[in-house]
VEXMIFI-729764 format. One record per residue (C-alpha): y, x, z negated; residue number from 0; residue in three letters. Coordinates in pm, 1 decimal, padded with zeros to 6 digits. Example, Ala and Ser with C-alpha at 12.3 -4.5 7.8 and 13.67 -1.06 7.14 Angstrom:
BEGIN
PT        v        u        w resi resn
PT -00450.0  01230.0 -00780.0    0  ALA
PT -00106.0  01367.0 -00714.0    1  SER
END
This chain:
BEGIN
PT        v        u        w resi resn
PT  00014.4  00009.5 -00007.5    0  MET
PT  00241.0  00305.6 -00082.2    1  TYR
PT  00141.7  00481.6  00239.3    2  CYS
PT  00202.2  00154.6  00438.2    3  LYS
PT  00539.3  00114.5  00289.0    4  SER
PT  00649.6  00483.1  00350.9    5  ILE
PT  00526.2  00436.2  00701.0    6  LYS
PT  00760.9  00091.9  00725.0    7  THR
PT  01057.9  00267.1  00596.9    8  LEU
PT  01003.8  00559.2  00822.8    9  SER
PT  01014.9  00336.1  01118.2   10  ARG
PT  01338.0  00222.0  01007.5   11  ILE
PT  01503.0  00504.7  00969.5   12  LEU
PT  01423.9  00645.8  01316.1   13  LEU
PT  01501.5  00321.4  01476.4   14  MET
PT  01852.8  00341.9  01294.9   15  PHE
PT  01909.7  00748.8  01383.5   16  VAL
PT  01832.6  00624.0  01730.6   17  LEU
PT  02030.4  00348.3  01770.6   18  ILE
PT  02333.4  00561.7  01613.0   19  LEU
PT  02235.5  00830.3  01906.9   20  ALA
PT  02246.9  00571.1  02154.3   21  VAL
PT  02564.6  00434.1  02035.5   22  SER
PT  02742.7  00789.5  02048.5   23  VAL
PT  02617.6  00832.2  02376.9   24  ILE
PT  02727.6  00536.4  02516.5   25  ALA
PT  03077.3  00611.8  02397.7   26  GLN
PT  03057.4  00903.2  02575.7   27  GLY
PT  03308.3  01078.1  02316.1   28  LYS
PT  03295.7  01480.8  02271.0   29  GLU
PT  03468.7  01633.6  01928.2   30  GLN
PT  03714.8  01892.9  01959.9   31  LEU
PT  03821.4  02079.0  01607.5   32  ILE
PT  04121.2  02234.7  01501.9   33  ALA
PT  04180.5  02464.9  01194.0   34  ILE
PT  04523.3  02472.9  01055.5   35  GLY
PT  04809.3  02376.8  00789.4   36  HIS
PT  04825.8  02006.4  00700.0   37  ARG
PT  05172.4  02016.5  00886.0   38  VAL
PT  05015.8  02087.1  01185.2   39  HIS
PT  04824.0  01768.1  01179.5   40  LYS
PT  05146.5  01572.9  01088.6   41  ALA
PT  05388.5  01717.7  01343.8   42  ILE
PT  05096.0  01577.2  01607.4   43  ALA
PT  05004.0  01279.2  01476.9   44  ASP
PT  05375.6  01128.5  01382.9   45  GLY
PT  05271.7  01003.0  01075.4   46  LYS
PT  05557.7  01164.5  00854.6   47  GLU
PT  05825.1  01116.6  01139.8   48  GLY
PT  05970.6  00951.5  01405.3   49  GLU
PT  05742.1  01182.1  01705.7   50  GLY
PT  05443.6  00981.8  01900.9   51  ARG
PT  05109.3  00995.4  01817.9   52  ASN
PT  04970.5  01291.0  02035.1   53  LEU
PT  04654.6  01294.6  01897.2   54  ILE
PT  04556.2  00950.7  01990.6   55  LYS
PT  04747.3  01010.3  02367.3   56  ASP
PT  04533.4  01290.4  02422.1   57  PHE
PT  04219.9  01133.8  02277.2   58  GLU
PT  04285.8  00826.7  02482.7   59  GLU
PT  04288.1  01054.2  02797.4   60  LYS
PT  04025.1  01263.2  02758.0   61  HIS
PT  03770.0  01021.8  02585.4   62  ASN
PT  03747.1  01263.7  02329.9   63  VAL
PT  03786.3  01287.2  01964.3   64  GLU
PT  04007.5  01507.2  01736.6   65  ILE
PT  03933.6  01650.6  01431.6   66  ILE
PT  04152.4  01843.9  01238.4   67  TYR
PT  04031.5  02058.2  00947.3   68  HIS
PT  04355.6  02169.9  00699.5   69  THR
PT  04405.1  02403.6  00467.1   70  TYR
PT  04667.9  02622.2  00261.2   71  PRO
PT  04766.2  02904.1  00469.0   72  ASN
PT  04556.5  03152.1  00279.8   73  PRO
PT  04260.1  02927.9  00361.9   74  LYS
PT  04304.4  02893.1  00743.8   75  VAL
PT  04355.2  03297.5  00782.8   76  HIS
PT  04015.5  03326.2  00580.3   77  GLU
PT  03860.7  03089.5  00841.5   78  LYS
PT  04007.3  03306.1  01107.4   79  LEU
PT  03835.4  03608.0  00970.6   80  VAL
PT  03523.8  03408.7  00883.4   81  ARG
PT  03471.0  03220.5  01218.0   82  LEU
PT  03614.3  03489.0  01467.0   83  GLY
PT  03341.4  03703.2  01498.7   84  PRO
PT  03096.8  03419.6  01556.6   85  LEU
PT  02947.4  03374.7  01908.5   86  THR
PT  02899.6  03030.2  01827.9   87  THR
PT  03093.4  02778.7  01628.0   88  CYS
PT  03151.3  02397.3  01583.9   89  ALA
PT  03511.9  02495.5  01563.3   90  GLU
PT  03748.5  02524.7  01874.3   91  ASP
PT  04088.8  02597.6  01803.9   92  ILE
PT  04295.9  02774.8  01542.3   93  ILE
PT  04627.4  02814.0  01414.1   94  TYR
PT  04773.7  03174.3  01366.5   95  VAL
PT  05049.1  03270.0  01170.1   96  LEU
PT  05273.5  03557.4  01301.3   97  ASP
PT  05187.6  03762.8  01019.1   98  ALA
PT  04795.6  03729.8  01113.8   99  TRP
PT  04821.2  03857.1  01419.1  100  MET
PT  04698.4  04185.8  01405.2  101  VAL
PT  04641.4  04346.4  01760.5  102  LYS
PT  04265.0  04434.9  01721.5  103  GLU
PT  04191.1  04161.7  01510.7  104  GLU
PT  04313.0  03851.6  01742.1  105  ILE
PT  04130.8  04031.3  02032.6  106  ALA
PT  03801.8  04020.9  01880.2  107  ARG
PT  03828.7  03711.4  01695.2  108  PHE
PT  03976.0  03503.9  01997.2  109  LEU
PT  03914.8  03397.5  02345.7  110  GLU
PT  04173.7  03537.8  02623.7  111  PRO
PT  04370.7  03293.1  02769.8  112  LEU
PT  04484.0  03438.1  03097.8  113  ASP
PT  04211.6  03281.3  03337.8  114  SER
PT  04288.3  02912.8  03148.0  115  TYR
PT  04681.2  02975.1  03192.8  116  LEU
PT  04626.8  03087.3  03608.7  117  ASN
PT  04431.2  02811.8  03667.5  118  ALA
PT  04607.5  02538.5  03464.9  119  LYS
PT  04972.8  02640.9  03383.6  120  PRO
PT  05128.7  02543.7  03079.4  121  ILE
PT  05504.2  02430.8  03206.0  122  GLU
PT  05802.1  02654.7  03145.8  123  GLY
PT  05561.6  02923.9  02985.7  124  PHE
PT  05650.1  03209.7  02900.9  125  PRO
PT  06003.0  03226.4  03036.2  126  GLN
PT  06101.6  02914.9  02819.1  127  ASN
PT  05942.8  03081.1  02480.3  128  TRP
PT  06122.7  03330.0  02248.6  129  ALA
PT  06031.1  03697.2  02403.1  130  PRO
PT  05916.7  03817.2  02030.5  131  SER
PT  05660.5  03551.1  01973.1  132  MET
PT  05520.2  03596.0  02345.7  133  VAL
PT  05468.3  03892.6  02300.4  134  GLU
PT  05306.8  03920.9  01954.3  135  ALA
PT  05028.8  03685.2  02105.5  136  GLY
PT  04964.5  03981.7  02373.2  137  MET
PT  04693.6  04302.0  02330.4  138  VAL
PT  04690.6  04532.2  02582.8  139  GLU
PT  04827.9  04292.1  02875.7  140  GLY
PT  04568.0  04012.5  02797.6  141  SER
PT  04697.5  03674.4  02630.6  142  ARG
PT  04509.3  03542.8  02324.1  143  TYR
PT  04778.5  03271.4  02154.3  144  LEU
PT  05050.8  03038.3  02252.4  145  VAL
PT  05325.7  02947.1  02039.5  146  PRO
PT  05352.2  02608.4  01880.9  147  ILE
PT  05594.6  02583.1  01566.1  148  ARG
PT  05849.9  02886.1  01511.7  149  ALA
PT  06175.6  02909.8  01322.4  150  GLY
PT  06444.1  03164.8  01273.2  151  ASN
PT  06631.2  03223.3  00932.3  152  TRP
PT  07040.0  03180.0  00928.8  153  ALA
PT  07289.2  03233.8  00706.2  154  LEU
PT  07395.3  02922.7  00533.9  155  TRP
PT  07744.4  02828.7  00348.9  156  TYR
PT  07858.4  02517.7  00172.4  157  ASP
PT  08172.5  02405.9  00355.1  158  LYS
PT  08332.4  02214.6  00082.4  159  LYS
PT  08314.7  02532.1 -00143.7  160  VAL
PT  08440.5  02777.7  00128.0  161  PHE
PT  08735.3  02518.6  00172.6  162  ASP
PT  08809.8  02477.5 -00202.5  163  GLU
PT  08801.3  02837.3 -00218.8  164  ARG
PT  09065.4  02883.6  00089.2  165  GLY
PT  08799.1  03047.4  00317.3  166  ILE
PT  08792.8  02967.1  00658.9  167  ALA
PT  08476.7  03024.6  00794.9  168  GLY
PT  08159.7  03244.6  00751.3  169  PRO
PT  08161.0  03619.4  00723.2  170  PRO
PT  08133.0  03857.6  01037.2  171  LYS
PT  08024.0  04176.4  00859.1  172  THR
PT  07861.9  04298.7  00561.5  173  PRO
PT  08181.9  04389.0  00403.7  174  GLU
PT  08312.3  04020.4  00466.9  175  GLU
PT  07995.2  03881.6  00346.3  176  LEU
PT  08054.2  04080.7 -00033.5  177  TYR
PT  08447.7  03973.3 -00040.7  178  GLU
PT  08360.8  03610.9  00057.3  179  ILE
PT  08029.2  03595.4 -00221.6  180  ALA
PT  08275.6  03753.0 -00485.9  181  GLN
PT  08539.5  03480.5 -00394.3  182  LYS
PT  08355.1  03195.0 -00369.8  183  ILE
PT  08178.1  03266.1 -00730.9  184  THR
PT  08344.3  03061.3 -01006.9  185  HIS
PT  08261.9  02800.0 -01291.2  186  THR
PT  08356.4  02486.5 -01242.5  187  ARG
PT  08573.3  02302.8 -01501.2  188  PRO
PT  08262.4  02137.2 -01590.3  189  THR
PT  08103.2  02483.3 -01687.2  190  GLY
PT  07868.0  02437.4 -01407.2  191  GLU
PT  07849.0  02839.3 -01240.7  192  LYS
PT  07884.9  02825.2 -00859.6  193  ILE
PT  07683.4  03149.9 -00733.5  194  PHE
PT  07835.3  03294.9 -00419.6  195  GLY
PT  07502.3  03421.6 -00293.1  196  TRP
PT  07104.5  03337.7 -00317.2  197  CYS
PT  06794.5  03398.8 -00129.1  198  SER
PT  06439.7  03383.8 -00241.3  199  ARG
PT  06348.2  03694.4 -00463.9  200  GLY
PT  06001.3  03729.5 -00579.3  201  THR
PT  05836.2  04040.3 -00540.8  202  ILE
PT  05628.0  03865.2 -00258.6  203  GLY
PT  05926.6  03709.6 -00071.5  204  ALA
PT  06184.5  03940.5 -00078.5  205  VAL
PT  06079.1  04179.6  00139.8  206  PHE
PT  06173.2  03938.9  00406.6  207  GLU
PT  06544.7  03887.7  00281.6  208  ILE
PT  06553.3  04289.3  00270.5  209  MET
PT  06448.6  04313.1  00640.1  210  ALA
PT  06724.1  04049.1  00749.6  211  MET
PT  07010.5  04227.4  00560.6  212  MET
PT  06898.5  04569.1  00661.2  213  VAL
PT  06950.6  04435.2  01046.8  214  ARG
PT  07341.6  04375.4  00952.2  215  MET
PT  07320.0  04801.6  01011.7  216  TRP
PT  07055.4  04765.4  01281.4  217  GLU
PT  06786.2  04900.4  01051.2  218  GLY
PT  06403.7  04829.3  01007.6  219  GLU
PT  06165.1  04855.5  00707.0  220  LEU
PT  05901.7  04916.9  00944.0  221  ILE
PT  05970.4  04941.1  01305.8  222  THR
PT  05758.9  04795.2  01573.4  223  PRO
PT  05579.9  05122.0  01657.9  224  ASP
PT  05477.5  05131.4  01252.9  225  PHE
PT  05751.1  05400.6  01173.7  226  LYS
PT  05813.3  05360.0  00798.2  227  VAL
PT  06258.8  05358.4  00779.3  228  THR
PT  06274.0  05175.9  00431.4  229  ILE
PT  06434.5  05462.0  00305.3  230  ASN
PT  06699.3  05543.6  00564.1  231  GLU
PT  07068.7  05418.4  00532.8  232  ALA
PT  07036.5  05082.7  00610.0  233  PRO
PT  06823.1  04990.0  00360.9  234  ALA
PT  07027.8  05185.9  00094.4  235  ILE
PT  07316.4  05015.6  00179.9  236  LYS
PT  07152.7  04663.8  00163.7  237  THR
PT  07002.3  04758.3 -00186.8  238  LEU
PT  07332.4  04907.1 -00293.1  239  GLN
PT  07495.6  04546.5 -00185.5  240  LEU
PT  07244.6  04305.4 -00356.4  241  LEU
PT  07257.4  04558.3 -00657.8  242  ARG
PT  07643.2  04528.6 -00698.6  243  ARG
PT  07639.9  04102.9 -00616.1  244  MET
PT  07352.3  04081.8 -00893.8  245  PHE
PT  07535.9  04319.3 -01159.8  246  LYS
PT  07852.6  04139.5 -01112.1  247  GLU
PT  07684.5  03746.0 -01145.9  248  GLY
PT  07715.1  03665.9 -00764.6  249  ILE
PT  07346.8  03618.2 -00776.1  250  MET
PT  07161.0  03445.1 -01018.7  251  PRO
PT  07056.0  03600.5 -01333.9  252  PRO
PT  06696.0  03464.3 -01265.9  253  ASP
PT  06712.8  03567.3 -00880.3  254  TRP
PT  06397.7  03774.2 -00912.4  255  SER
PT  06202.7  03429.1 -00979.4  256  ARG
PT  06355.0  03221.6 -00674.7  257  PHE
PT  06052.4  03122.7 -00453.1  258  GLU
PT  06070.9  02883.6 -00158.3  259  TYR
PT  06115.3  02584.9 -00423.8  260  ALA
PT  06394.7  02708.5 -00703.8  261  GLU
PT  06573.8  02827.7 -00404.4  262  ASN
PT  06597.2  02500.3 -00218.8  263  VAL
PT  06658.1  02331.5 -00533.3  264  LYS
PT  06951.2  02575.0 -00602.7  265  THR
PT  07115.5  02474.0 -00319.2  266  TRP
PT  07047.8  02084.1 -00303.2  267  GLN
PT  07228.3  02079.8 -00688.9  268  GLU
PT  07512.1  02252.4 -00548.9  269  GLY
PT  07503.0  02562.4 -00719.4  270  ARG
PT  07513.3  02817.5 -00444.9  271  VAL
PT  07776.9  02860.2 -00162.6  272  ALA
PT  07592.3  03092.5  00054.5  273  MET
PT  07254.1  03275.4  00119.2  274  GLY
PT  06986.1  03317.9  00386.7  275  LEU
PT  06759.9  03007.8  00470.5  276  VAL
PT  06555.6  02925.8  00793.1  277  PRO
PT  06768.5  02751.7  01015.8  278  SER
PT  06532.0  02455.0  01079.2  279  ASN
PT  06665.8  02331.4  00691.4  280  TYR
PT  06944.7  02143.1  00796.4  281  TYR
PT  06841.8  01800.3  00714.2  282  PHE
PT  06633.5  01943.2  00361.4  283  THR
PT  06993.2  02109.3  00276.7  284  LEU
PT  07162.3  01798.1  00415.6  285  ASN
PT  06950.3  01529.9  00276.5  286  ASP
PT  07180.5  01245.8  00131.4  287  PRO
PT  06894.1  01118.0 -00125.1  288  GLU
PT  06835.5  01461.8 -00256.8  289  LYS
PT  07124.0  01699.6 -00208.6  290  SER
PT  07454.4  01710.3 -00388.2  291  LYS
PT  07583.0  01901.5 -00081.2  292  ILE
PT  07479.3  01686.3  00180.7  293  ALA
PT  07690.4  01705.0  00485.0  294  GLY
PT  07832.5  02027.2  00353.2  295  ASN
PT  07559.7  02289.8  00456.6  296  ALA
PT  07632.1  02469.4  00748.3  297  VAL
PT  07414.0  02722.9  00915.3  298  PRO
PT  07587.6  03030.7  01093.3  299  ALA
PT  07513.9  03364.1  01225.5  300  LEU
PT  07408.8  03680.5  01037.5  301  ILE
PT  07676.5  03926.2  01000.9  302  PRO
PT  07645.1  04243.9  01191.0  303  LEU
PT  07828.2  04575.4  01126.8  304  ALA
PT  08138.6  04589.1  01322.7  305  ARG
PT  08025.2  04955.2  01477.3  306  GLU
PT  07725.9  04778.8  01661.5  307  PHE
PT  07914.6  04511.3  01777.8  308  TRP
PT  07838.9  04475.9  02176.8  309  THR
PT  07949.2  04241.2  02445.3  310  ASP
PT  07612.2  04082.1  02432.6  311  LYS
PT  07585.4  04032.7  02038.4  312  ARG
PT  07807.9  04025.3  01750.6  313  ASP
PT  07568.1  03910.8  01503.4  314  PHE
PT  07245.0  04066.9  01321.8  315  ALA
PT  06911.8  03947.7  01488.7  316  ILE
PT  06789.5  03793.8  01151.1  317  GLY
PT  06425.2  03713.5  01123.8  318  SER
PT  06142.1  03462.0  01305.6  319  SER
PT  05837.7  03305.6  01220.7  320  TRP
PT  05618.5  03117.5  01385.3  321  PHE
PT  05284.2  02963.4  01423.8  322  TRP
PT  05046.1  02999.7  01724.5  323  SER
PT  04727.2  02829.7  01850.7  324  GLN
PT  04456.3  03035.4  01987.6  325  GLY
PT  04074.5  02964.2  02097.6  326  ILE
PT  03762.9  03103.6  01910.6  327  LEU
PT  03543.6  03298.3  02062.3  328  LYS
PT  03277.1  03101.2  01935.3  329  GLY
PT  03381.4  02757.2  02062.0  330  SER
PT  03182.2  02556.4  02298.5  331  GLN
PT  03417.6  02358.6  02462.4  332  ASP
PT  03698.6  02616.7  02530.8  333  LYS
PT  03848.8  02435.7  02877.2  334  ASP
PT  03892.0  02123.5  02662.8  335  LEU
PT  04041.3  02343.6  02387.8  336  ALA
PT  04282.0  02465.6  02677.1  337  TRP
PT  04334.2  02115.8  02775.7  338  GLU
PT  04488.8  02044.4  02420.8  339  TYR
PT  04673.8  02357.8  02397.4  340  ILE
PT  04855.2  02278.7  02724.4  341  ARG
PT  04935.7  01932.5  02624.3  342  PHE
PT  05105.6  02027.8  02321.6  343  LEU
PT  05301.2  02317.0  02451.4  344  ALA
PT  05439.5  02059.6  02689.8  345  SER
PT  05840.2  02043.9  02674.1  346  ARG
PT  05740.7  01646.5  02633.9  347  GLU
PT  05516.1  01706.9  02314.3  348  SER
PT  05719.8  01963.9  02165.0  349  HIS
PT  06013.5  01707.5  02170.9  350  PHE
PT  05792.7  01460.3  02033.4  351  SER
PT  05683.3  01692.2  01745.2  352  MET
PT  06049.3  01776.4  01682.8  353  ALA
PT  06111.4  01428.8  01569.9  354  ARG
PT  05815.4  01458.0  01346.9  355  SER
PT  05995.3  01769.0  01188.8  356  GLY
PT  05879.5  02049.1  01383.5  357  ASN
PT  06090.6  02340.3  01473.0  358  PRO
PT  05984.7  02466.9  01843.2  359  THR
PT  05957.7  02775.6  01979.7  360  PRO
PT  06088.8  02650.4  02335.1  361  ARG
PT  06406.4  02812.8  02383.0  362  VAL
PT  06518.4  02557.0  02642.1  363  ASP
PT  06474.7  02298.5  02404.9  364  LEU
PT  06703.3  02492.3  02142.3  365  LEU
PT  06938.3  02440.2  02382.9  366  ARG
PT  06890.6  02087.9  02464.5  367  ASP
PT  07187.8  01809.2  02383.9  368  SER
PT  06913.3  01571.5  02221.1  369  GLU
PT  06739.5  01826.4  02071.6  370  TYR
PT  07025.8  01972.2  01875.6  371  LEU
PT  07089.1  01598.9  01740.1  372  ALA
PT  06752.1  01620.2  01587.0  373  ILE
PT  06804.8  01968.1  01464.8  374  ASN
PT  07179.1  02119.1  01465.9  375  PRO
PT  07068.9  02456.3  01319.7  376  GLY
PT  06910.7  02504.0  01692.5  377  ALA
PT  07225.8  02613.5  01783.9  378  ALA
PT  07170.8  02922.4  01620.6  379  ILE
PT  06824.3  02954.3  01671.6  380  GLU
PT  06917.7  02938.3  02049.3  381  ALA
PT  07205.1  03261.2  02027.2  382  LYS
PT  06926.4  03468.2  01795.7  383  VAL
PT  06581.6  03396.7  01994.5  384  ALA
PT  06620.7  03620.2  02245.2  385  PRO
PT  06664.6  03928.3  02016.1  386  PHE
PT  06484.2  03810.4  01691.9  387  THR
PT  06134.2  03960.0  01541.1  388  ARG
PT  05937.3  03898.7  01238.3  389  GLY
PT  06044.0  04098.4  00916.0  390  PRO
PT  05794.6  04374.6  00949.4  391  ILE
PT  05480.4  04439.4  01238.7  392  PRO
PT  05151.1  04300.3  01133.3  393  PRO
PT  04903.9  04504.2  01012.3  394  PHE
PT  04582.9  04487.6  00790.7  395  PRO
PT  04727.8  04586.9  00451.3  396  LYS
PT  05068.7  04399.1  00496.7  397  MET
PT  05057.6  04182.8  00229.0  398  ALA
PT  04999.1  04499.3 -00004.2  399  GLU
PT  05291.8  04641.3  00170.6  400  ALA
PT  05505.3  04348.7  00116.4  401  GLU
PT  05439.1  04352.4 -00262.9  402  ASP
PT  05536.6  04728.2 -00274.8  403  VAL
PT  05873.1  04627.6 -00097.8  404  ILE
PT  05912.6  04364.8 -00350.1  405  GLY
PT  05867.0  04594.8 -00687.1  406  GLU
PT  06059.8  04875.2 -00584.3  407  HIS
PT  06367.5  04643.1 -00460.1  408  VAL
PT  06347.0  04472.6 -00785.6  409  HIS
PT  06382.3  04818.5 -00984.9  410  ASN
PT  06660.5  04866.6 -00803.3  411  VAL
PT  06858.4  04519.9 -00825.6  412  VAL
PT  06756.3  04438.7 -01162.9  413  VAL
PT  06649.8  04698.5 -01329.9  414  LEU
PT  06938.2  04923.2 -01194.6  415  GLY
PT  06738.0  05249.1 -01063.4  416  LYS
PT  06832.1  05476.7 -00755.4  417  SER
PT  06834.3  05292.6 -00429.3  418  PRO
PT  06702.7  05623.9 -00238.8  419  GLN
PT  06426.9  05732.5 -00509.6  420  ASP
PT  06261.3  05379.2 -00539.4  421  GLU
PT  06256.5  05347.5 -00162.1  422  MET
PT  06145.0  05711.4 -00101.7  423  ASP
PT  05863.6  05606.3 -00339.2  424  LYS
PT  05791.9  05261.0 -00177.2  425  ALA
PT  05806.3  05451.3  00192.6  426  ALA
PT  05533.8  05708.5  00067.2  427  GLU
PT  05312.0  05410.6 -00065.4  428  LYS
PT  05347.8  05207.3  00274.6  429  ILE
PT  05268.2  05514.3  00491.8  430  ARG
PT  04918.4  05531.1  00307.6  431  ALA
PT  04872.7  05132.8  00374.9  432  LEU
PT  04912.7  05152.2  00762.6  433  LEU
PT  04630.6  05207.6  01024.8  434  PRO
END
């Protein structure tokens, strides 16, 4: 009796599996799996903004199901390292942050895209993309990545405070930056202190601020060809400026603990009048529901020392960040994966994603009047895009180098140690980390 019941149950289960299999075949739907951050899915499906549901549009057009596996940034990087070496995997597309674009690794983990790009080009690519972002996804002349989400940094200021303190506009040189920061630092009758300068300042974040400020004197922390220049004159001048502003109370006393959230909160509370913030933060800083300075936060170009001004550029190149899409070598449907990358890379898709909060790497959109209405900070991005690049070039031990930079910057700015001695120590440690 027991055996008979087991046989009956087995037949029922077998019939259920067959029905399910027939159902899937009848639907005729393939699955395409993408790995990225939560925001990548949000900008593609339009559920957190006013953009179209691009995922649904693509699914209906190609009779496919798009599945996003989303994780925090470190986990996405871990997936790249774990799945990249596999010759076969269920996943197809992965989003790659610029800091992870170590040339040897992306060539080993990702599928070359040249044949796909030649057979089915992306409209406007690569001429309408920022040059540094295009170059970052190439290894020995072959393309592996297509930029999909990007932003550049800008100098932001509170126009209301500037007007109150009699300042006509943002600084154009590092010297003016200090003078204006000093002048706009004050205490209101209510006892509230307004700081003339603020930025992210934690050990893991300050390297990016340093890189941008060093470029006010056309310097680098590490050059694109991996020459360590963190102990040269531009970095020393930057540290002297930061130390002076910190010592004089122009910067918050707890600046060294400022990460993303603390910095944004300080801006929204109206306690800072000038600093470095990504240019796509226009609505974050001007949000009427969350920000006391709504309508007064204005992006501007980062100052450049006057001796470096030319007819083409009188501003520092700042810094950029960006995400790109690539196809995993183990993907079992690379043709369909390329179709999805092409679809999201189109001008129409980028404009739709912009309505859901995605800053675009397409320079042609940055200059578009309709796009500027969505992201007024794009006017700054359009000017710097032809010149800017990431803070330091990617390499396997980059995170360790960032911590080294942060530690020695803190020693100078907060503890008052010698800029030259600290940067000489940092340079020695960083050289030991390079490949």
